[in-house]
N, C-alpha and C positions, 0 to 999 in steps of 0.2 A: 474345295469339295472335289473339284476333279483331279487335283493333284493327289489327294487322298485315296481315292478310289485308283489312281493309277499305281500308286506304290504299293496298295494291298493287293492289286493284281499280280504287281511283279513279285512280291513276296510270296503269294502262292504258286508263282510259276516257278519260282526257283527252289521251292520247298523240297522237291525230289532231287537237288544236288545239293543243297546246304540242309543237313539233317539236323543241327542245331546251331542257333546263331540268338546272342544276346547283346544287348546295350542299355546303356545307362548311364550312372552317377553313384560314386562313392562319397559319403560325406561323414564328418564325426557329429558328436553328440549335440553340437553347436549349429549345425546345419554346415558348416566351412567345408570347401571342397577337400577330400585327401589325395593329394597328387601322389602318383608312383605306386600306388598300391598294386599287390599281385593280384591277378584275376586267372584263375587256372581251373580246367575243366577237372573234377574229382578224378583221381587214380590215372593222370596223362599227364603229358609234358606240353600239353597245348595250352598254351597261356597268353596273357599280356599283360602290360601295367597302365593305370589309369594315366592320363594326360595331366598337365599342370591346372586344369581347370575340375578334375577328378573324375573326367567321363571315360568311359571304355567302350569298346566293340571287340566282340570275339564270335567267330565262325569257326565250325568245323563240320567235314562232310559225315563224320561217327556221330552216333546217337547216344549223347549224354543227357544224365537227369540231375546232375548235381556240380554246382560250381562252388568253389572255394575262394574266399577273398580274406588276404592276410597283408600285414605290414608290421615290421618290428616297432612295437610300442603301443600296437592295438591288438584287441581280442580277436582272433579269428573266426570267421563266419563261414559256415558251411550252409547255403542255400540250395534247398531243392527245385527244381525246375517244374512247373507244372505243364509247361507247353514247350516243345522244341525252338519255337520263335518266343524270346521273350524279349520285349522292347521297353524302352522308357522305365528300366529298373533302377530303384532308390535304395542303397544300401548304406546302412548306418554301421559304422564301425566306432566300436567302444575304444576308449583310450587306457592304456593300463599307467594309474597314475605315479606307480615306482618306477618307470622307465621313461616318463614325457621327457626329461631333460637330455635323455641319452640320445633319442632319435628323432624327436620332433623336426620335421622340414621347415625351415624359416626362409625367407628373402633375406639378402644382405650378406656377412659375413659368418662363417663358424668357425671355430677354433682349429687353429693348425696344429696345435700342441696337445699331446694326448689323446690324439684321435686314431684310432686303430687303421681307420680308414687310409690315410695319409702314410702311416707306416708303411701298410702294404703299397701304396702308391710307388715309393720310394724303392721297395723292392724291386718292383716292376721296371723303374729305369734302370737299375742296375744290371738286370739280366736280360734286357730287351734284344742285344745284339747276339744273343747265343739262341735265339729262337727263330724258327721260319727258315726259309731259304737264305737268309744272310750268315745263318751258321755253316755254310758249306763254302768252299772255294768256288766250285762249280755246281749249277743246278737244271735240271730242264724237267719239265711237266706237260701235261696236255690240259687244255683248257676249253669248257664249251661254255659257251656265251649266249644269253637270250635278252634281246631287246624288245620291249613292249610299249606300245602309246596306245591309251584309252580315253576318250572322251567321258568326264565324269560329271555327276551332278545331272543325271538324265531324268527329266519328268516330262509332264505333258505338254508346257510350252516348250520343249526343245523337239519332240516329237511332232509338234505342229509348226514349227519354224519353216517357214516358206524356203529357208535355204536347203531344206531338205527333200523338197518337192521331188517325187520320181525316184527319192531313195529310202522310202520309208521303211521297207524291209529290213533294213541293216539294224533297226531297234528288236528285232527278233534275236538279236544275238549279246544283248545286255546281260550283265551280271551284277554282282554285289562284291565290293573289296572288302578282304579280310580285314585290314587295318583301321579302316574308316567308316566303312558301312554304308559307304555312297554308292548308288547304281551307277555302272559305267559300261561304257560300249567300247570293246576292242577294236583298234581301227589299223593299228600295223604289227607286224613282229619281225624280228628278224633273228635267225640262228645263224652261228658260227662255231667251228671247231678249229683251233689251232695248236700248234706246238711250241713252246716258249722255251729259249735257251737264255741262260745267263750266266755271265763270271763276275764274282765278286772282285777277283785279284786285279783285273785291268778295267773293271766297271763298265763292261759291255752287256749288251741285251739284245735280242733280236726274236722276231715272232713270225712264225713260218704259218700262212692260212691254210687249212686243209679243204674247208668246205664253207660254203654261204648261202644261206636259203632265206627269202623272206617273201612277205604276201604281196604279190602282185607288182613289187618293182626292183625286179632282180637287175634289170640292164642299168636302172638309176644308181650309179654306184657313187653320185654326188649325193645322194638323200642317204644312203647308207652309212656313207664318212661323217655326214653333218650329224645323224643321229648318234652316232659311235662318239663324236666328239662333245656332245654334251657331257659326257661322262669323263672327266679325267681319272686315270689312276691314282691310289692313294693307298698309304698305310698307316692303319691306325695307331703304331707304335710312333709316327713323327710327330713332331712339335705341332705342325699345322696340317690340316686335312685341306686341299685344293682342289675347287671346282667351281663352276660359274664364274671364274676369273676373281674369286675371292679365295680368303685364306682362312677356314674357322680353327679354333683352337681345339685340339684334339683333348678328350678328357683323359689322357695318358700323357699329355704334355709335361714337360719338366716346369714348365710355368703355371700348369693348371691348379696348382692350389691357390695362385692369386686370381683366377679366374671362376674355379666353380667350388661349389662344396661338395665334400663327400661324405657318405653315411655308410659304417657297414651295417648292411641288412640281414644277412641271413650266411649261413653255411649248408652244404649239402654234397653229397656223393655224386658226382656224374661220370660216368663210365670207369666207376670205381678210382676215380681221383676226388680226394678231399678239395672243395673248391670254396671262396668266399664270393659272396655277392655284394657288390657295393653299387650304392644307389649315387648319383651325381647330378647337379643341376646348378644353372648359371649363378653367378653372385648378384650380375646387374642387367638391367634390361637393354635392349637394341644393340647387342655385340654379335657379332659372328660366333656363336657357341651353340652346343647340344645340350639335352637333358636325356636321361635313360639310365642303364645300369649295365655291368658287366661281371662276369664271373672269371674268376681268377684261381690259377692251381698252387696248392699251399707250399709245393717245394720246388716246382721250377719256375714258379712267378710268371708264368705264362698265360694269356688269356686263353679262356676256352670257350667262352661266347661273350658276344656284346652285341648291343644294339644303341642307336643314337638317333635323336630328333631332334631337328632345328626347333629353336622358341619360334612363336608366332612373330615376335616383335623384331626378330635378326632383320638386318638392312639390306635387303635382297630383294628385287624387283622379279616379279612375275611369278614368283614361287610362293606357294602358302606353306607348303612343309617339305621337308627332306626326311627320310626314313631310311637308316641304314642297319643290317644284321649281317655279322660274320660268324662263321663256326668254324674251328679249329679241332684238329685230331692230333692224338701223340704218336709220336715215332720214336720208337727205341726208349719208350719208358721218360722220355726228357723233352726232346723237341716238340713242339708244336705247329703243325701246318696247316695252313688255311686252305679248307676244303669248300666251303660256302661262302659266297658273298651277295647278298641283296640290297639293291639300291632303289628307293623310290623316291620320285619329285613328283610333288603335287603342284603342277603350274597352273594359274589363275592369274587374272587382271587385278583382283583384290584377294585380301585375307580373311575375308567373311565366309564363314562354315558352309553356308548355303549356296554360295556362289559356283556356278559350273567351272571346269576347268579341264585338264589334261592330265593323266597319270601317264609318266614317263616310268617304266620300271626294267631294271635289270637285274639280271640272275647270272652269276658266272659260279659253276662247278670245277673244280681241281682235282686231278687225280694221274696215277702213273708217274709218279715223282721218280727222278735219278739223280744222283749227284756224284759230285767230282769226277766226271768225264771230261777231261779237257778238251777244247777244242782249239786251234789255231785262232789268230785275232783276225784274219781274213776272214773266217768264217761269218763274222758278226758285222762284216761291212756289206750291206744288202746291195743287190745289183740295183741299177737305175731302173732297167726294163724288167717288168715281170708280169707277163700276159699268160694268164692259165685261166681260159675261160670254163674249163671243167669245173673249178672251184665254185661257180655258180650255177652248176646243173649236176650236183650229185644227186644218186639215186636214193630212193626211200630206204632200202637196205642200208646204204650209208649213216644216214641219219638215225635209224633204229639199232645201228651198232654204237654210235657216239654220243649220243644224248645221254648224260648221266641220270636225267629223271625225264620220266615220260611227259609229253604235252597234256595239259587237262583239257577234257572236252571243249571247253568254251576256246582255248587256244589252237585246237585242231581248227574250229569253226571260223577262225579269222581267215587261214587261206581259203575257205570255201565262199566266204562273204566277201574279201577283196576280189576274188577272181569274176563274182559275179557283179560287184560295185564297178570293175571297170568297163563294164559292158553298157552302163547307163550314160544317158548324155549330161544329165544334171552333174554325175561326178566329175565328167571329164571337164566340165565349164569351171568347175569349181577349182580341180586342180591346175587348168590352165592359170586361172586368177592369181594363186598362191605363187606358182611359177613366174609369172609375170612380176609379180612384187619382189622376189628374191633374185632374179638374174636381171630385170630391167627389160628382157626383150620378148617380144609377142612371137610365138612360135607357128611358122606356117611350114607346108611340106619342102623341105630341103633347105630354108632359109628362114633368118630371123630379122623381124623388125625392130629397131630400136639402137641404142638405150633410150627409153622413154623417158627418161630422167633429163635428156639432154635436150629436148623439144623446143626449149623456149630459153632466151638468155637476154642480158642486156649490159651494156657498157657505152660510156659516153662517145665512143667514136662509131661503133654500129649500130646504135638505138636499139630497138626491140630486135632480137635476132631468133630467128626460127631454124631447127636442124633436122633432118631426116635421115635416118642412117639404116644400117642393115647388115648383114652377115651371113654366109652359107653355114648351114649347120645340118648335118645329116645323122648326128649321134656325138655323144659327149668324147668319142675317141676316133673323130675325123682326124685323117693323116695330112689332112691340108684345110687351110680355111681363107676366105676372102673376105675382107670388111671393108666398108667405105661409107662417106655420106656426102650430103649436100647441105649446105647452109645459106641463107640470106640475111644481110642486115639491111633494115629499112630506113637508115638513116645516112650512111655511105652508098647505098644502092649498089651493093656489089655482091658477087656470089662468089662462096669459098667451097672447097670440096677437100676430100682427102680419100686415098684408097691403099688398103696394104694387102698383102697376102704371105702366107707361111705355108710350109712344106716340110714335113719330116720325113728325111732321107734315111736315117738308121735307127732303129727303135732302141736297141741297147745304149749305143751312145748317145742318143736323143740328138743326133747332128740335124739342125733346123737351117733352111735359108729363109730369108725373109725380105722384105723390101716393099717399097712403095712411095708414094707423092703426096704431099699436104701444100696447100696453097689457103691459108687462114690468118687469121688477125690472133696476135699472142701478147700476154703480159710476160715479156723475157725476166724480168727481174723479180721473178717470184720465187726462186728456187737456185742455191748456190750448184749443188749437183745436176747437172745435165740430165734430162730425161732421155732415155733411148727408144720412146713410143712413139712413132711416126703419127698415131693418133692423137696423141696427147695434147692435151689443153687444160691450163691450171683454173682453179676457181676464181682465181682473181682476174682472170679473162672476162669474166662475166658477172661483173658486180652490179646488183641490182641497187643498194644503197653504198655510198661512199662517203669517205671524208675527204674534203677539199678536192681538188682537179685530179681526175683519174684519167687521163689522156694520153698516158706514156705507153702507147700500145705499139707493136710492131706488127708490119706485114711480111711475113714468112713464106718463102717458098723452097720447102724442103724434100729433097731426094735421097733415099738411102737403099743401102744392099749390105745386109749383115749375114754372118754364119756364125752359129752356136752349138755349141756340144756339152755334154753334162759328163765327164769321164770318170767322176767319182759322185756318189749319191751328195746332191745339195751343193755341189761346186760347180759354177758353170763357167764356161770362156766364151767370149763373144769378139769376134772380129769383123769389123765392118767398115766401109767407108762411105762419106755423105757428101752432099753438094747442096747449098744453102744461098739464096739472096736472101737479103734483108734490107727493109727501108721502113721509116716512119710512116705511121698509119693515121698520123695526126698533123693538120699544120701548126699545131701547139708545141709539137715535141720533135726534135730532130736528133738523128742520128750521125750527121754531117762528119768528116774527118777530112784532114789536109793530106793530100796527094803529092807534095813536092816539098823540098828542103825549105824553100822560103816560105812554107806557111801561108802561101796566096790563094792556092787553088784546091778546091773540095770536091768532094764525091757525098753523094746523098745514099748510094746504094754500097752494099758490102756483098760481093761475091766470094764464096771460100769452099775450097774441098778440105775434107779432112778425114784422117783415117784412124781408126780409135782400136784399141784392145780394152775390154772390159771384164775383169774376174770378180765374182760373186760367189761368196760362201755364206750359206746360211745353216748351220749345224742345228739338227734337231727339228728342222721343217719335215711336216707330213703333208702328201700331196695324194691324190687320188686320179687315177685315171691314166692311159698311156698312148693318147693322141698326141698332136701337135699343142694342144693347150691341156693344162691341168687346173685342178682346182686345189687351193690351198686350204687346210682344213682347220691348222691350228694360227691363224693368223697373227696371234700376239703373244704368242709363247717361243720364238726362238729369237737369237741374235742377228743380224745383219752386217757382212763386211764387204764392201764395194770399192774396187780400185780400179781407178779410168787413166789409162796413157793415151793420149790423143796428140797426132801432130797434124797442122795446117801446113798444105802444099801448096805453094805460089805457083801460078800459071795454067796449073791444071783447069781445064775449062774456064779460064780467065780468073781463076781464083788470084786474089788479092796479096795475101800474106801467109808469110813462113813462120811459125810459131810451134813450141809445145807445150802442153798443157798435163798435169797430173794432178787427179783429184782423188780423195781417200773418204770414205764416208763408214761410220759406224754406229749401228744402232743397238740398244740392249735393253730389254723389258726387263724389270726386276719386282718377284714378289717378297716384301719384306716381311714375312711373318705376317702377325695380326697388326701391323702399322699400314698396310694397305700395299701399293703397288708404285713403282717407279719407272720413270722411262729415262733413259739417257741416250743423248745423241751426239755425235763427235763428227766435226767436218773440218778438213785441211785442205789447201788448194795453192797451185801456183803455178803462174802462165811465165814462158820463156821466149822472149820476144816481143818487139812492138806491135801493139793491135789496137784498133778503135774501140770505141765504148761498145759496141754492138757484140765483140768479142771478150768483154773483159767480165770478170765475175763480181756481179751486182749483189749487194747484202740485201738478201729479200724482204721487202718491207710488206705492209698490208695496210692499204687505206680503205678497206671495207669492213664492216660490220661483223662478218664470219670469219671463224676461225680457217686458217690457211696453216698446214703442216709446215713446221721448222720455219716459219717466218718471225719478223720481229713487228709484233702488232703496233708499235709506237713510232716505228721509222716510216716515213714517206718512201714511195717508189722511187731508187735511184738518189736517195741521201746520201747513202756511200757506196763507191763503186772501188774496188781493188784489182790487184792482180796476184796479190800473195794474200791468203787469209787463213785463221783458225777460229773456228765457232764451236761453241757448246750450248745443249740444250738441256736442263734438267726439269723435269716435272714429277711430283709425287701427289697421287689420290690416296688420303686417308680413308676412303671408304666409309664415310661416316664415325669412325670411332672417337672424334672429339664431339662432335655435335649428339651423338648419343649419350654424353655425361651431362647435357643440359635439358631441363624437364621443358616440356612443350615442344622446343625445336627437335629433340628426336622422334616424335612421333611424325614429323615430316620426312623422314628417312633421307635428310640431304647428305651430301657428301663433299667435304672439303678437299680443295686442291690448291697446290701452292706450285710456283714453277719461278724459274729463273734462267735468263737467256745472257750470252756475251759473246761478242766477236773482235776479233783483233786483225787488221789488216793494213796493207800498205800498196801505194801507187807509185809507180816510177814517173820521174820527171819525162822521160820521153814519152808515155804513154800519155800523160796530161798535156803535152804539147802538141801532138797530132790530133787533138780533140777539137771540133770546131761545131761542136752541137748548142753551145752557148750556156749547157750546164756547167754548175761549178762542181767539178769532180773533185772529191775530197774522201780519204780512206780514214778509218779508227784508229791512227798510229800514234797518237798522242797518249794512248792508252784505251784498253778494250772498251768499246761501247758495251753497256749491259742495262737491262730493265728486269724487273720483277712482276709478278701477278698473284693474285688472289682469286680463288675460285668458288664457285657453288654449282655443284652438278645434282643430276635426279631432280631436277624441279619438275613436279608434275610427271617424273618417270621418263622424261625425254629431253628436258631442255638444261643445258650448261651455259652460264654467264661468268666470264673472267674480266676483272680489272686489270688493267696494266699499266706498270708508272715506268717512266724513264728514269734512268739511273745517273746520267750524266750527259755531256753534247748538248745543253740546253739552248747555247747561242747559234747552232745551226740554224739556215734559213728555213724559215715557218716550221720550226720544230714543234711537235707535239709533246706534251709532258705526260698523257693521260690517253688510255683508250679502253674501249669495252668491244669485246667480241662474245658471239653467241655461236652454239653448236648446237644440233641435234643428234638425237641417236637412241636407239633402244638397247638398253643396256641392263645385264644382271644385277 
């Protein structure tokens, strides 16, 4: 009862803003829902279509008294509106019996032959390269972008939620969504204006931001960047539209006829151009597809208008619905250019209609197009350093001039509401909690405590372990930062610590000096490619549950000094020196080595000075910030090339060995259309010179039940040791494409993962000879060691389980043939 009163009050309150509002469902003579029927206010272009359940919602600020319901194959109904607000309408459309076979929408497959809609689709494919900015050698245009986030499903229970105590005034700014009819509360808005330049000949593109403005968070560029990263760029003419780390089949795809049903529904003149209206909807359930319709010109075969809406059963987490609208204008009577792009996401924990959630809305308006104005290739190479604070403080006059459409009264109110909200203690407490969850640090004035996720750990050497740490933090663009921690093991009764510092010396070249010291216990055999992080510590060092004895840990004392610069965007050069001592942290494990030619005298401690040069190239990586540390905003969307050349220098600081080492690492994420996403990792390395076990390349095993990046889960620690190696890791996530074909199983939205790993290596007789650890050192030189895995992801939306199987070398000491690992994470 209270909920109904609240909604009635809200509808009355909104009546002055929305003059006409209707909702309901459309059914046929038998009471069955009629999907994709047209719902249009009479004598206007304001309308919508019913969803797959025949339901609709339509709102307009104008005063209408008549609405028209139509669909080819049904008799059109013109319905007068007795009240400006008419909800729960039930409209019955009568079928035209002479056209039923032609236009009836059915599940399953419709004919591809003698289908005029498919014939039109083929003409779209043939002409798509000739439309839009791709029709020109070079292009440039201005782009206005508006991002907005809203809480939806606002009702009395939400208003009274203790979470909002002290913030109740925000509900005065609630409104109603035009597409869903849900009450929502705007909580964030960001506007930006930029100039985009592109060259189709050389395949380059760059964007210059002219202004950026948002509600209350102008200094938090990380937040702005993360919000923007939710929305990947897409082209409706591409075969796949990629967002939320998923590839959705485009209705204009050349494989679309195998994925969608198409129906030619109508013809009409739009701006004096004859256009065809085609309705499309998916052939199967649980696939990454859309439903909706588009208008296409009858001579250029270019899209004039299109809308796309994801199916409710699409295998994507935390998203109830995605809705896209695009509009195009004619250039020179032939080329159609994008002028408006609207993208709305309904984020929610579940997909029930009545559940609350968050709307994420993006509106992009394009204008001021110019073509074939060539610029040199160097123009597209963005500078590494771009500090333009004025971008975030443009005047009101700038925004009045550059907005392509005015803000609504509700959107203007967001700025007012957020400014007031930031002054409340309740909001700041909530904001702090979200910040801690995202960064892992608790913020204080000038420094942060954390990361909180490393407070506790356990391994067989240290037993229960606690760690307290912190860092300086005056802002996200600090030019220097100091970070440190202290840790204590309650089994070995030893104190550990680490401290490091970074200073940005030159902003344009990003010249950084860094250094520090760490004394801790580490699992060295957990990665082939050496970490350059002075405070780094692998997950394998803190195993709560392990398989067999997991006591092969090392006490390490590492001191390092490095210089790094980025002369070209995403290409970094790092030169540094380090000194480290290593010895076993456990009486059951030894790093001993012979120090004489007669192999009778041993040493238990390794002292080593090393000088290294590291080159890293990450093309396509996007970062935010210009301080000594930056945030990466597209973590899994770019390849990584890593080359390390280092030399060990004997006798400097009593260093023990002379040697050279070369290591190469390559990582490539790949989106393979509708088949899912793959990850390819290749590593290679070689040591020149004789070194003991602690300086060799250990093939990374994993004796825990938790997944460790680029390790071999069926290998034990130190099972294979090499001085020359080549390894490959392949993994493919089908994103539920296979499970979606299995009844009952598909409702669980599980995702199937397959993987394979292999490593070949060798170990010289000289390096074997100086080993005095008691371990049998062997390399996979009789043929590559390999294993494969089968996994199920998205269990309860956060859990992944993998079963791993050994492919060979079953005769190794204590060899395991099978392993299970688990990992947790929130993924779309």
